[in-house]
C-alpha positions in Angstrom: 126.5 112.8 108.8 128.6 109.8 109.7 128.5 106.7 107.5 128.0 104.6 110.6 124.5 103.3 111.0 122.6 105.3 113.6 121.5 103.6 116.8 117.7 103.4 116.7 115.7 102.1 119.7 112.2 101.0 118.9 109.9 100.8 122.0 107.3 98.2 120.7 107.0 95.4 118.1 106.3 96.7 114.6 105.2 94.7 111.5 108.0 92.3 110.5 108.6 94.0 107.1 109.1 97.3 108.9 111.5 95.9 111.5 113.5 94.0 108.8 113.9 97.2 106.8 115.0 99.1 110.0 117.6 96.4 110.7 118.9 96.8 107.1 119.2 100.6 107.3 120.0 101.3 111.0 121.5 99.8 114.0 118.0 99.0 115.3 117.4 97.6 118.7 113.9 96.0 118.7 111.5 95.2 121.5 111.1 91.5 120.6 108.7 90.5 123.4 106.6 93.7 122.8 106.3 94.6 126.5 105.4 98.3 127.2 108.6 100.0 128.3 108.7 101.3 131.9 109.7 104.9 132.6 113.1 103.7 133.6 113.5 101.7 130.4 112.6 104.7 128.3 115.1 106.8 130.1 117.8 104.1 129.6 116.9 103.9 125.9 117.2 107.7 125.5 120.5 107.6 127.3 122.1 105.6 124.4 119.9 106.0 121.3 120.5 108.5 118.5 116.9 108.0 117.5 114.0 106.9 119.6 110.9 105.4 117.9 108.2 105.5 120.5 104.5 104.8 120.1 101.5 106.8 121.3 101.4 105.0 124.6 105.0 105.9 125.6 105.0 109.0 127.8 107.9 111.1 126.8 107.4 113.9 129.2 109.8 116.6 130.4 111.2 114.4 133.2 112.1 111.7 130.8 113.5 114.1 128.2 115.6 115.9 130.8 117.6 112.6 131.2 118.1 112.1 127.4 121.7 111.8 126.3 123.3 114.4 124.1 123.4 112.0 121.2 119.6 111.8 121.0 118.7 114.0 118.1 115.4 112.6 116.8 112.2 111.2 118.2 110.4 109.5 115.3 107.0 108.9 116.8 105.1 105.9 115.4 101.7 107.6 115.3 100.0 110.6 114.1 99.2 112.1 117.5 102.2 113.5 119.4 100.4 114.3 122.7 102.7 111.6 124.2 105.7 113.8 123.7 106.5 117.1 125.4 107.3 119.0 122.3 108.4 122.2 124.0 111.0 120.4 126.1 112.2 118.5 123.0 112.6 121.7 121.1 114.6 123.3 124.0 116.9 120.3 124.0 117.4 120.4 120.2 115.6 117.2 119.6 113.5 117.0 116.5 110.1 115.2 116.7 108.4 113.6 113.7 105.1 111.8 113.3 103.2 109.7 110.7 100.4 111.9 109.3 98.0 111.0 106.5 98.4 107.2 106.3 95.8 106.4 108.9 93.1 108.7 107.6 91.0 106.1 105.7 91.3 103.4 108.4 90.2 105.7 111.2 87.4 107.2 109.1 86.2 103.6 108.3 86.1 102.8 112.0 84.3 106.0 112.8 81.7 105.3 110.2 81.4 101.7 111.5 80.6 103.1 115.0 78.2 105.7 113.6 76.3 102.8 112.0 76.6 100.3 114.9 75.6 102.4 117.9 72.1 103.6 116.8 71.3 100.1 115.4 72.5 98.3 118.5 74.7 95.9 116.6 77.0 95.0 119.4 74.1 94.5 121.8 72.5 92.1 119.4 75.6 90.2 118.7 76.3 89.8 122.5 72.7 88.7 123.1 73.0 85.8 120.6 76.3 84.7 122.0 75.4 84.8 125.7 71.6 84.4 125.7 70.7 82.7 122.4 68.3 80.3 124.2 66.1 83.3 125.1 65.7 84.4 121.5 62.3 83.4 120.1 63.0 84.8 116.7 62.0 88.0 114.8 59.7 90.4 116.6 58.2 93.7 115.3 59.1 95.6 118.4 62.2 93.9 119.9 65.6 95.7 120.1 64.6 98.6 117.9 67.3 101.1 117.0 67.2 104.3 115.0 67.9 104.9 111.3 70.7 107.4 110.5 69.4 108.7 107.2 68.2 112.2 107.6 70.0 112.7 110.9 72.5 115.5 111.6 76.1 114.5 112.1 78.3 117.0 114.0 82.0 116.5 113.4 84.4 118.0 115.9 87.7 118.6 114.1 87.5 118.9 110.3 91.0 117.9 109.3 91.9 114.9 107.1 90.0 112.4 109.2 87.0 114.6 109.8 86.6 115.3 106.1 87.0 111.5 105.3 84.3 110.8 107.8 82.0 113.3 106.2 82.7 111.8 102.8 81.6 108.4 104.1 78.6 109.8 106.0 77.1 111.9 103.2 76.0 108.9 101.0 74.2 107.4 104.0 72.0 110.5 104.1 73.5 112.2 107.0 73.5 116.0 107.1 77.1 117.2 107.7 77.8 119.8 110.3 81.2 120.7 111.8 83.1 122.7 114.4 86.8 123.5 113.7 89.3 126.2 114.6 88.7 127.6 111.1 86.3 127.0 108.3 87.5 124.6 105.7 88.0 125.7 102.1 84.7 126.8 100.3 85.1 124.0 97.7 85.3 121.4 100.5 82.2 122.8 102.3 80.4 122.8 98.9 81.4 119.2 98.1 80.3 117.9 101.5 77.3 120.3 101.8 78.7 121.0 105.3 77.5 123.6 107.7 80.1 125.3 109.9 79.4 126.2 113.5 81.7 128.7 115.2 80.1 127.9 118.5 80.6 124.3 119.6 77.9 124.7 122.3 75.3 125.6 119.7 76.3 122.7 117.4 76.2 120.1 120.2 72.7 121.1 121.2 71.3 120.5 117.7 73.0 117.3 116.5 71.8 113.7 116.5 75.3 112.2 116.3 78.6 113.7 117.4 81.9 112.4 116.0 85.1 113.5 117.8 88.0 113.7 115.3 90.2 116.4 116.8 93.7 115.8 118.3 94.4 115.9 122.0 96.2 119.2 122.9 96.1 121.4 125.9 93.3 123.3 124.2 91.2 120.2 123.6 91.6 118.5 126.9 88.0 117.9 128.2 86.7 119.9 125.3 83.6 117.9 125.8 83.3 118.8 129.5 80.4 117.8 131.8 78.7 121.1 130.9 79.0 120.6 127.2 78.0 116.9 127.3 74.8 118.0 129.0 73.9 120.1 126.0 73.4 116.9 123.9 69.9 115.8 123.2 68.7 112.8 125.1 68.4 111.0 121.7 71.9 111.9 120.6 74.9 109.5 120.1 78.5 110.2 120.7 81.4 108.5 118.8 85.1 109.0 119.6 88.0 107.6 117.6 90.4 110.5 118.4 91.7 110.7 121.9 90.0 109.8 125.2 91.2 112.9 126.9 89.0 115.1 124.7 86.0 113.9 126.7 85.3 114.1 130.4 84.8 110.3 130.7 83.3 110.2 134.1 80.7 112.8 133.1 79.9 110.8 129.9 79.5 107.6 132.0 77.0 109.3 134.3 75.0 110.7 131.4 74.8 107.3 129.6 73.9 105.5 132.9 71.1 108.1 133.5 70.0 107.8 129.9 70.5 111.5 129.3 72.1 110.6 126.0 71.2 107.6 123.9 74.5 105.9 123.6 78.2 106.1 122.6 80.8 104.3 120.5 84.3 104.6 122.0 87.6 103.4 120.6 89.7 105.5 122.9 89.6 106.3 126.7 90.8 109.0 129.0 93.0 106.7 131.1 94.0 103.9 128.7 94.2 101.0 129.1 91.7 101.5 132.0 88.1 101.8 130.9 85.4 103.3 133.1 83.3 100.3 134.3 80.1 102.2 133.8 80.9 102.6 130.1 82.3 99.0 129.8 79.1 97.4 131.1 76.5 99.7 129.6 74.5 98.0 126.9 74.1 101.3 125.0 77.9 101.8 124.7 80.2 100.0 122.3 83.8 100.0 123.5 86.7 98.9 121.4 90.4 98.5 122.4 91.8 101.4 120.3 91.4 99.7 116.9 90.7 102.6 114.6 94.1 102.5 112.9 94.6 98.8 113.4 95.1 97.5 109.9 98.2 95.8 108.7 98.4 98.2 105.7 98.1 101.2 108.0 100.8 100.0 110.4 103.2 99.2 107.5 102.6 102.7 106.0 103.3 104.2 109.4 106.5 102.3 109.6 107.6 103.4 106.2 107.0 107.0 107.2 109.2 106.5 110.4 111.9 105.1 108.2 111.8 107.9 105.7 111.9 110.5 108.5 115.0 108.8 110.1 116.7 108.3 106.7 116.1 111.9 105.6 117.4 113.3 108.9 120.6 111.3 108.7 121.1 112.2 105.1 121.3 115.8 106.3 117.9 117.1 105.4 114.8 118.2 107.4 112.5 115.2 107.9 109.3 115.6 105.9 107.0 115.0 108.9 108.7 117.2 111.4 106.3 118.5 114.1 106.4 122.0 115.5 104.5 123.0 118.6 102.9 125.8 116.7 101.2 123.3 114.4 99.0 122.0 117.1 
């Protein structure tokens, strides 16, 4: 590889410490005002960059990739999910794609557990009431704003990878019974540790759970995995939590079911058409909506940046990046 610093274009603002290190190591062009790049801006960036550092909201589809310059050799995605990148087209053009796995596991699992606690106990609804209608509060009442305890309830985890297992480890001490659906069973020692029950049939698991946690990636196989038909399998007393990707759930169907009180509530950190949020979900008192905060810790973002830097540095040192993504992995 050349001793000249590679030209690296970063599509969004990153933590200062990450951007500073990038400037030291690379010819890094930063997005100082942090505006989301338009499609044309992404195409222009890919026409000159040797490395593009996009985020999960940048759509690097086949049309964009087809206009990339020959000098673009690496897309170092700032994020664990890579559903924003057309991996097959990138592979065909000889462009390596990397991601940032592992570093967001604990943060995302923390947020998932927070929603598992908050939705059944109506925490957001209570907080909003005090802020907006505190004059209507007469004090404690034996029957007012009752929620449901989670101890003894069944938690069904969809996707038992790093994050799903971390959620299970948090949920088990709260007395939740752990169930899961995954492409494959986890190792026997992990099942034993978590006292987890595996369901080969997602339909059968959904019909029996009190709380569902979505922790699988968005891939063509998981798009609308929770379809209208499957959502209707949930018990009327069940809660749904999603900190993975909005596209996994048929959002319109979910909005209808919550509005009609065919399920008890939902905690959503991600949405099918981000940044748009279905108004029926946004204004329903039984739904907690968050603006994609599951991985939003300073520590997590810095760790992500360090992984991006390592992937770029390793590539330009002539080695295979440690977090290279292959389509077959998904």
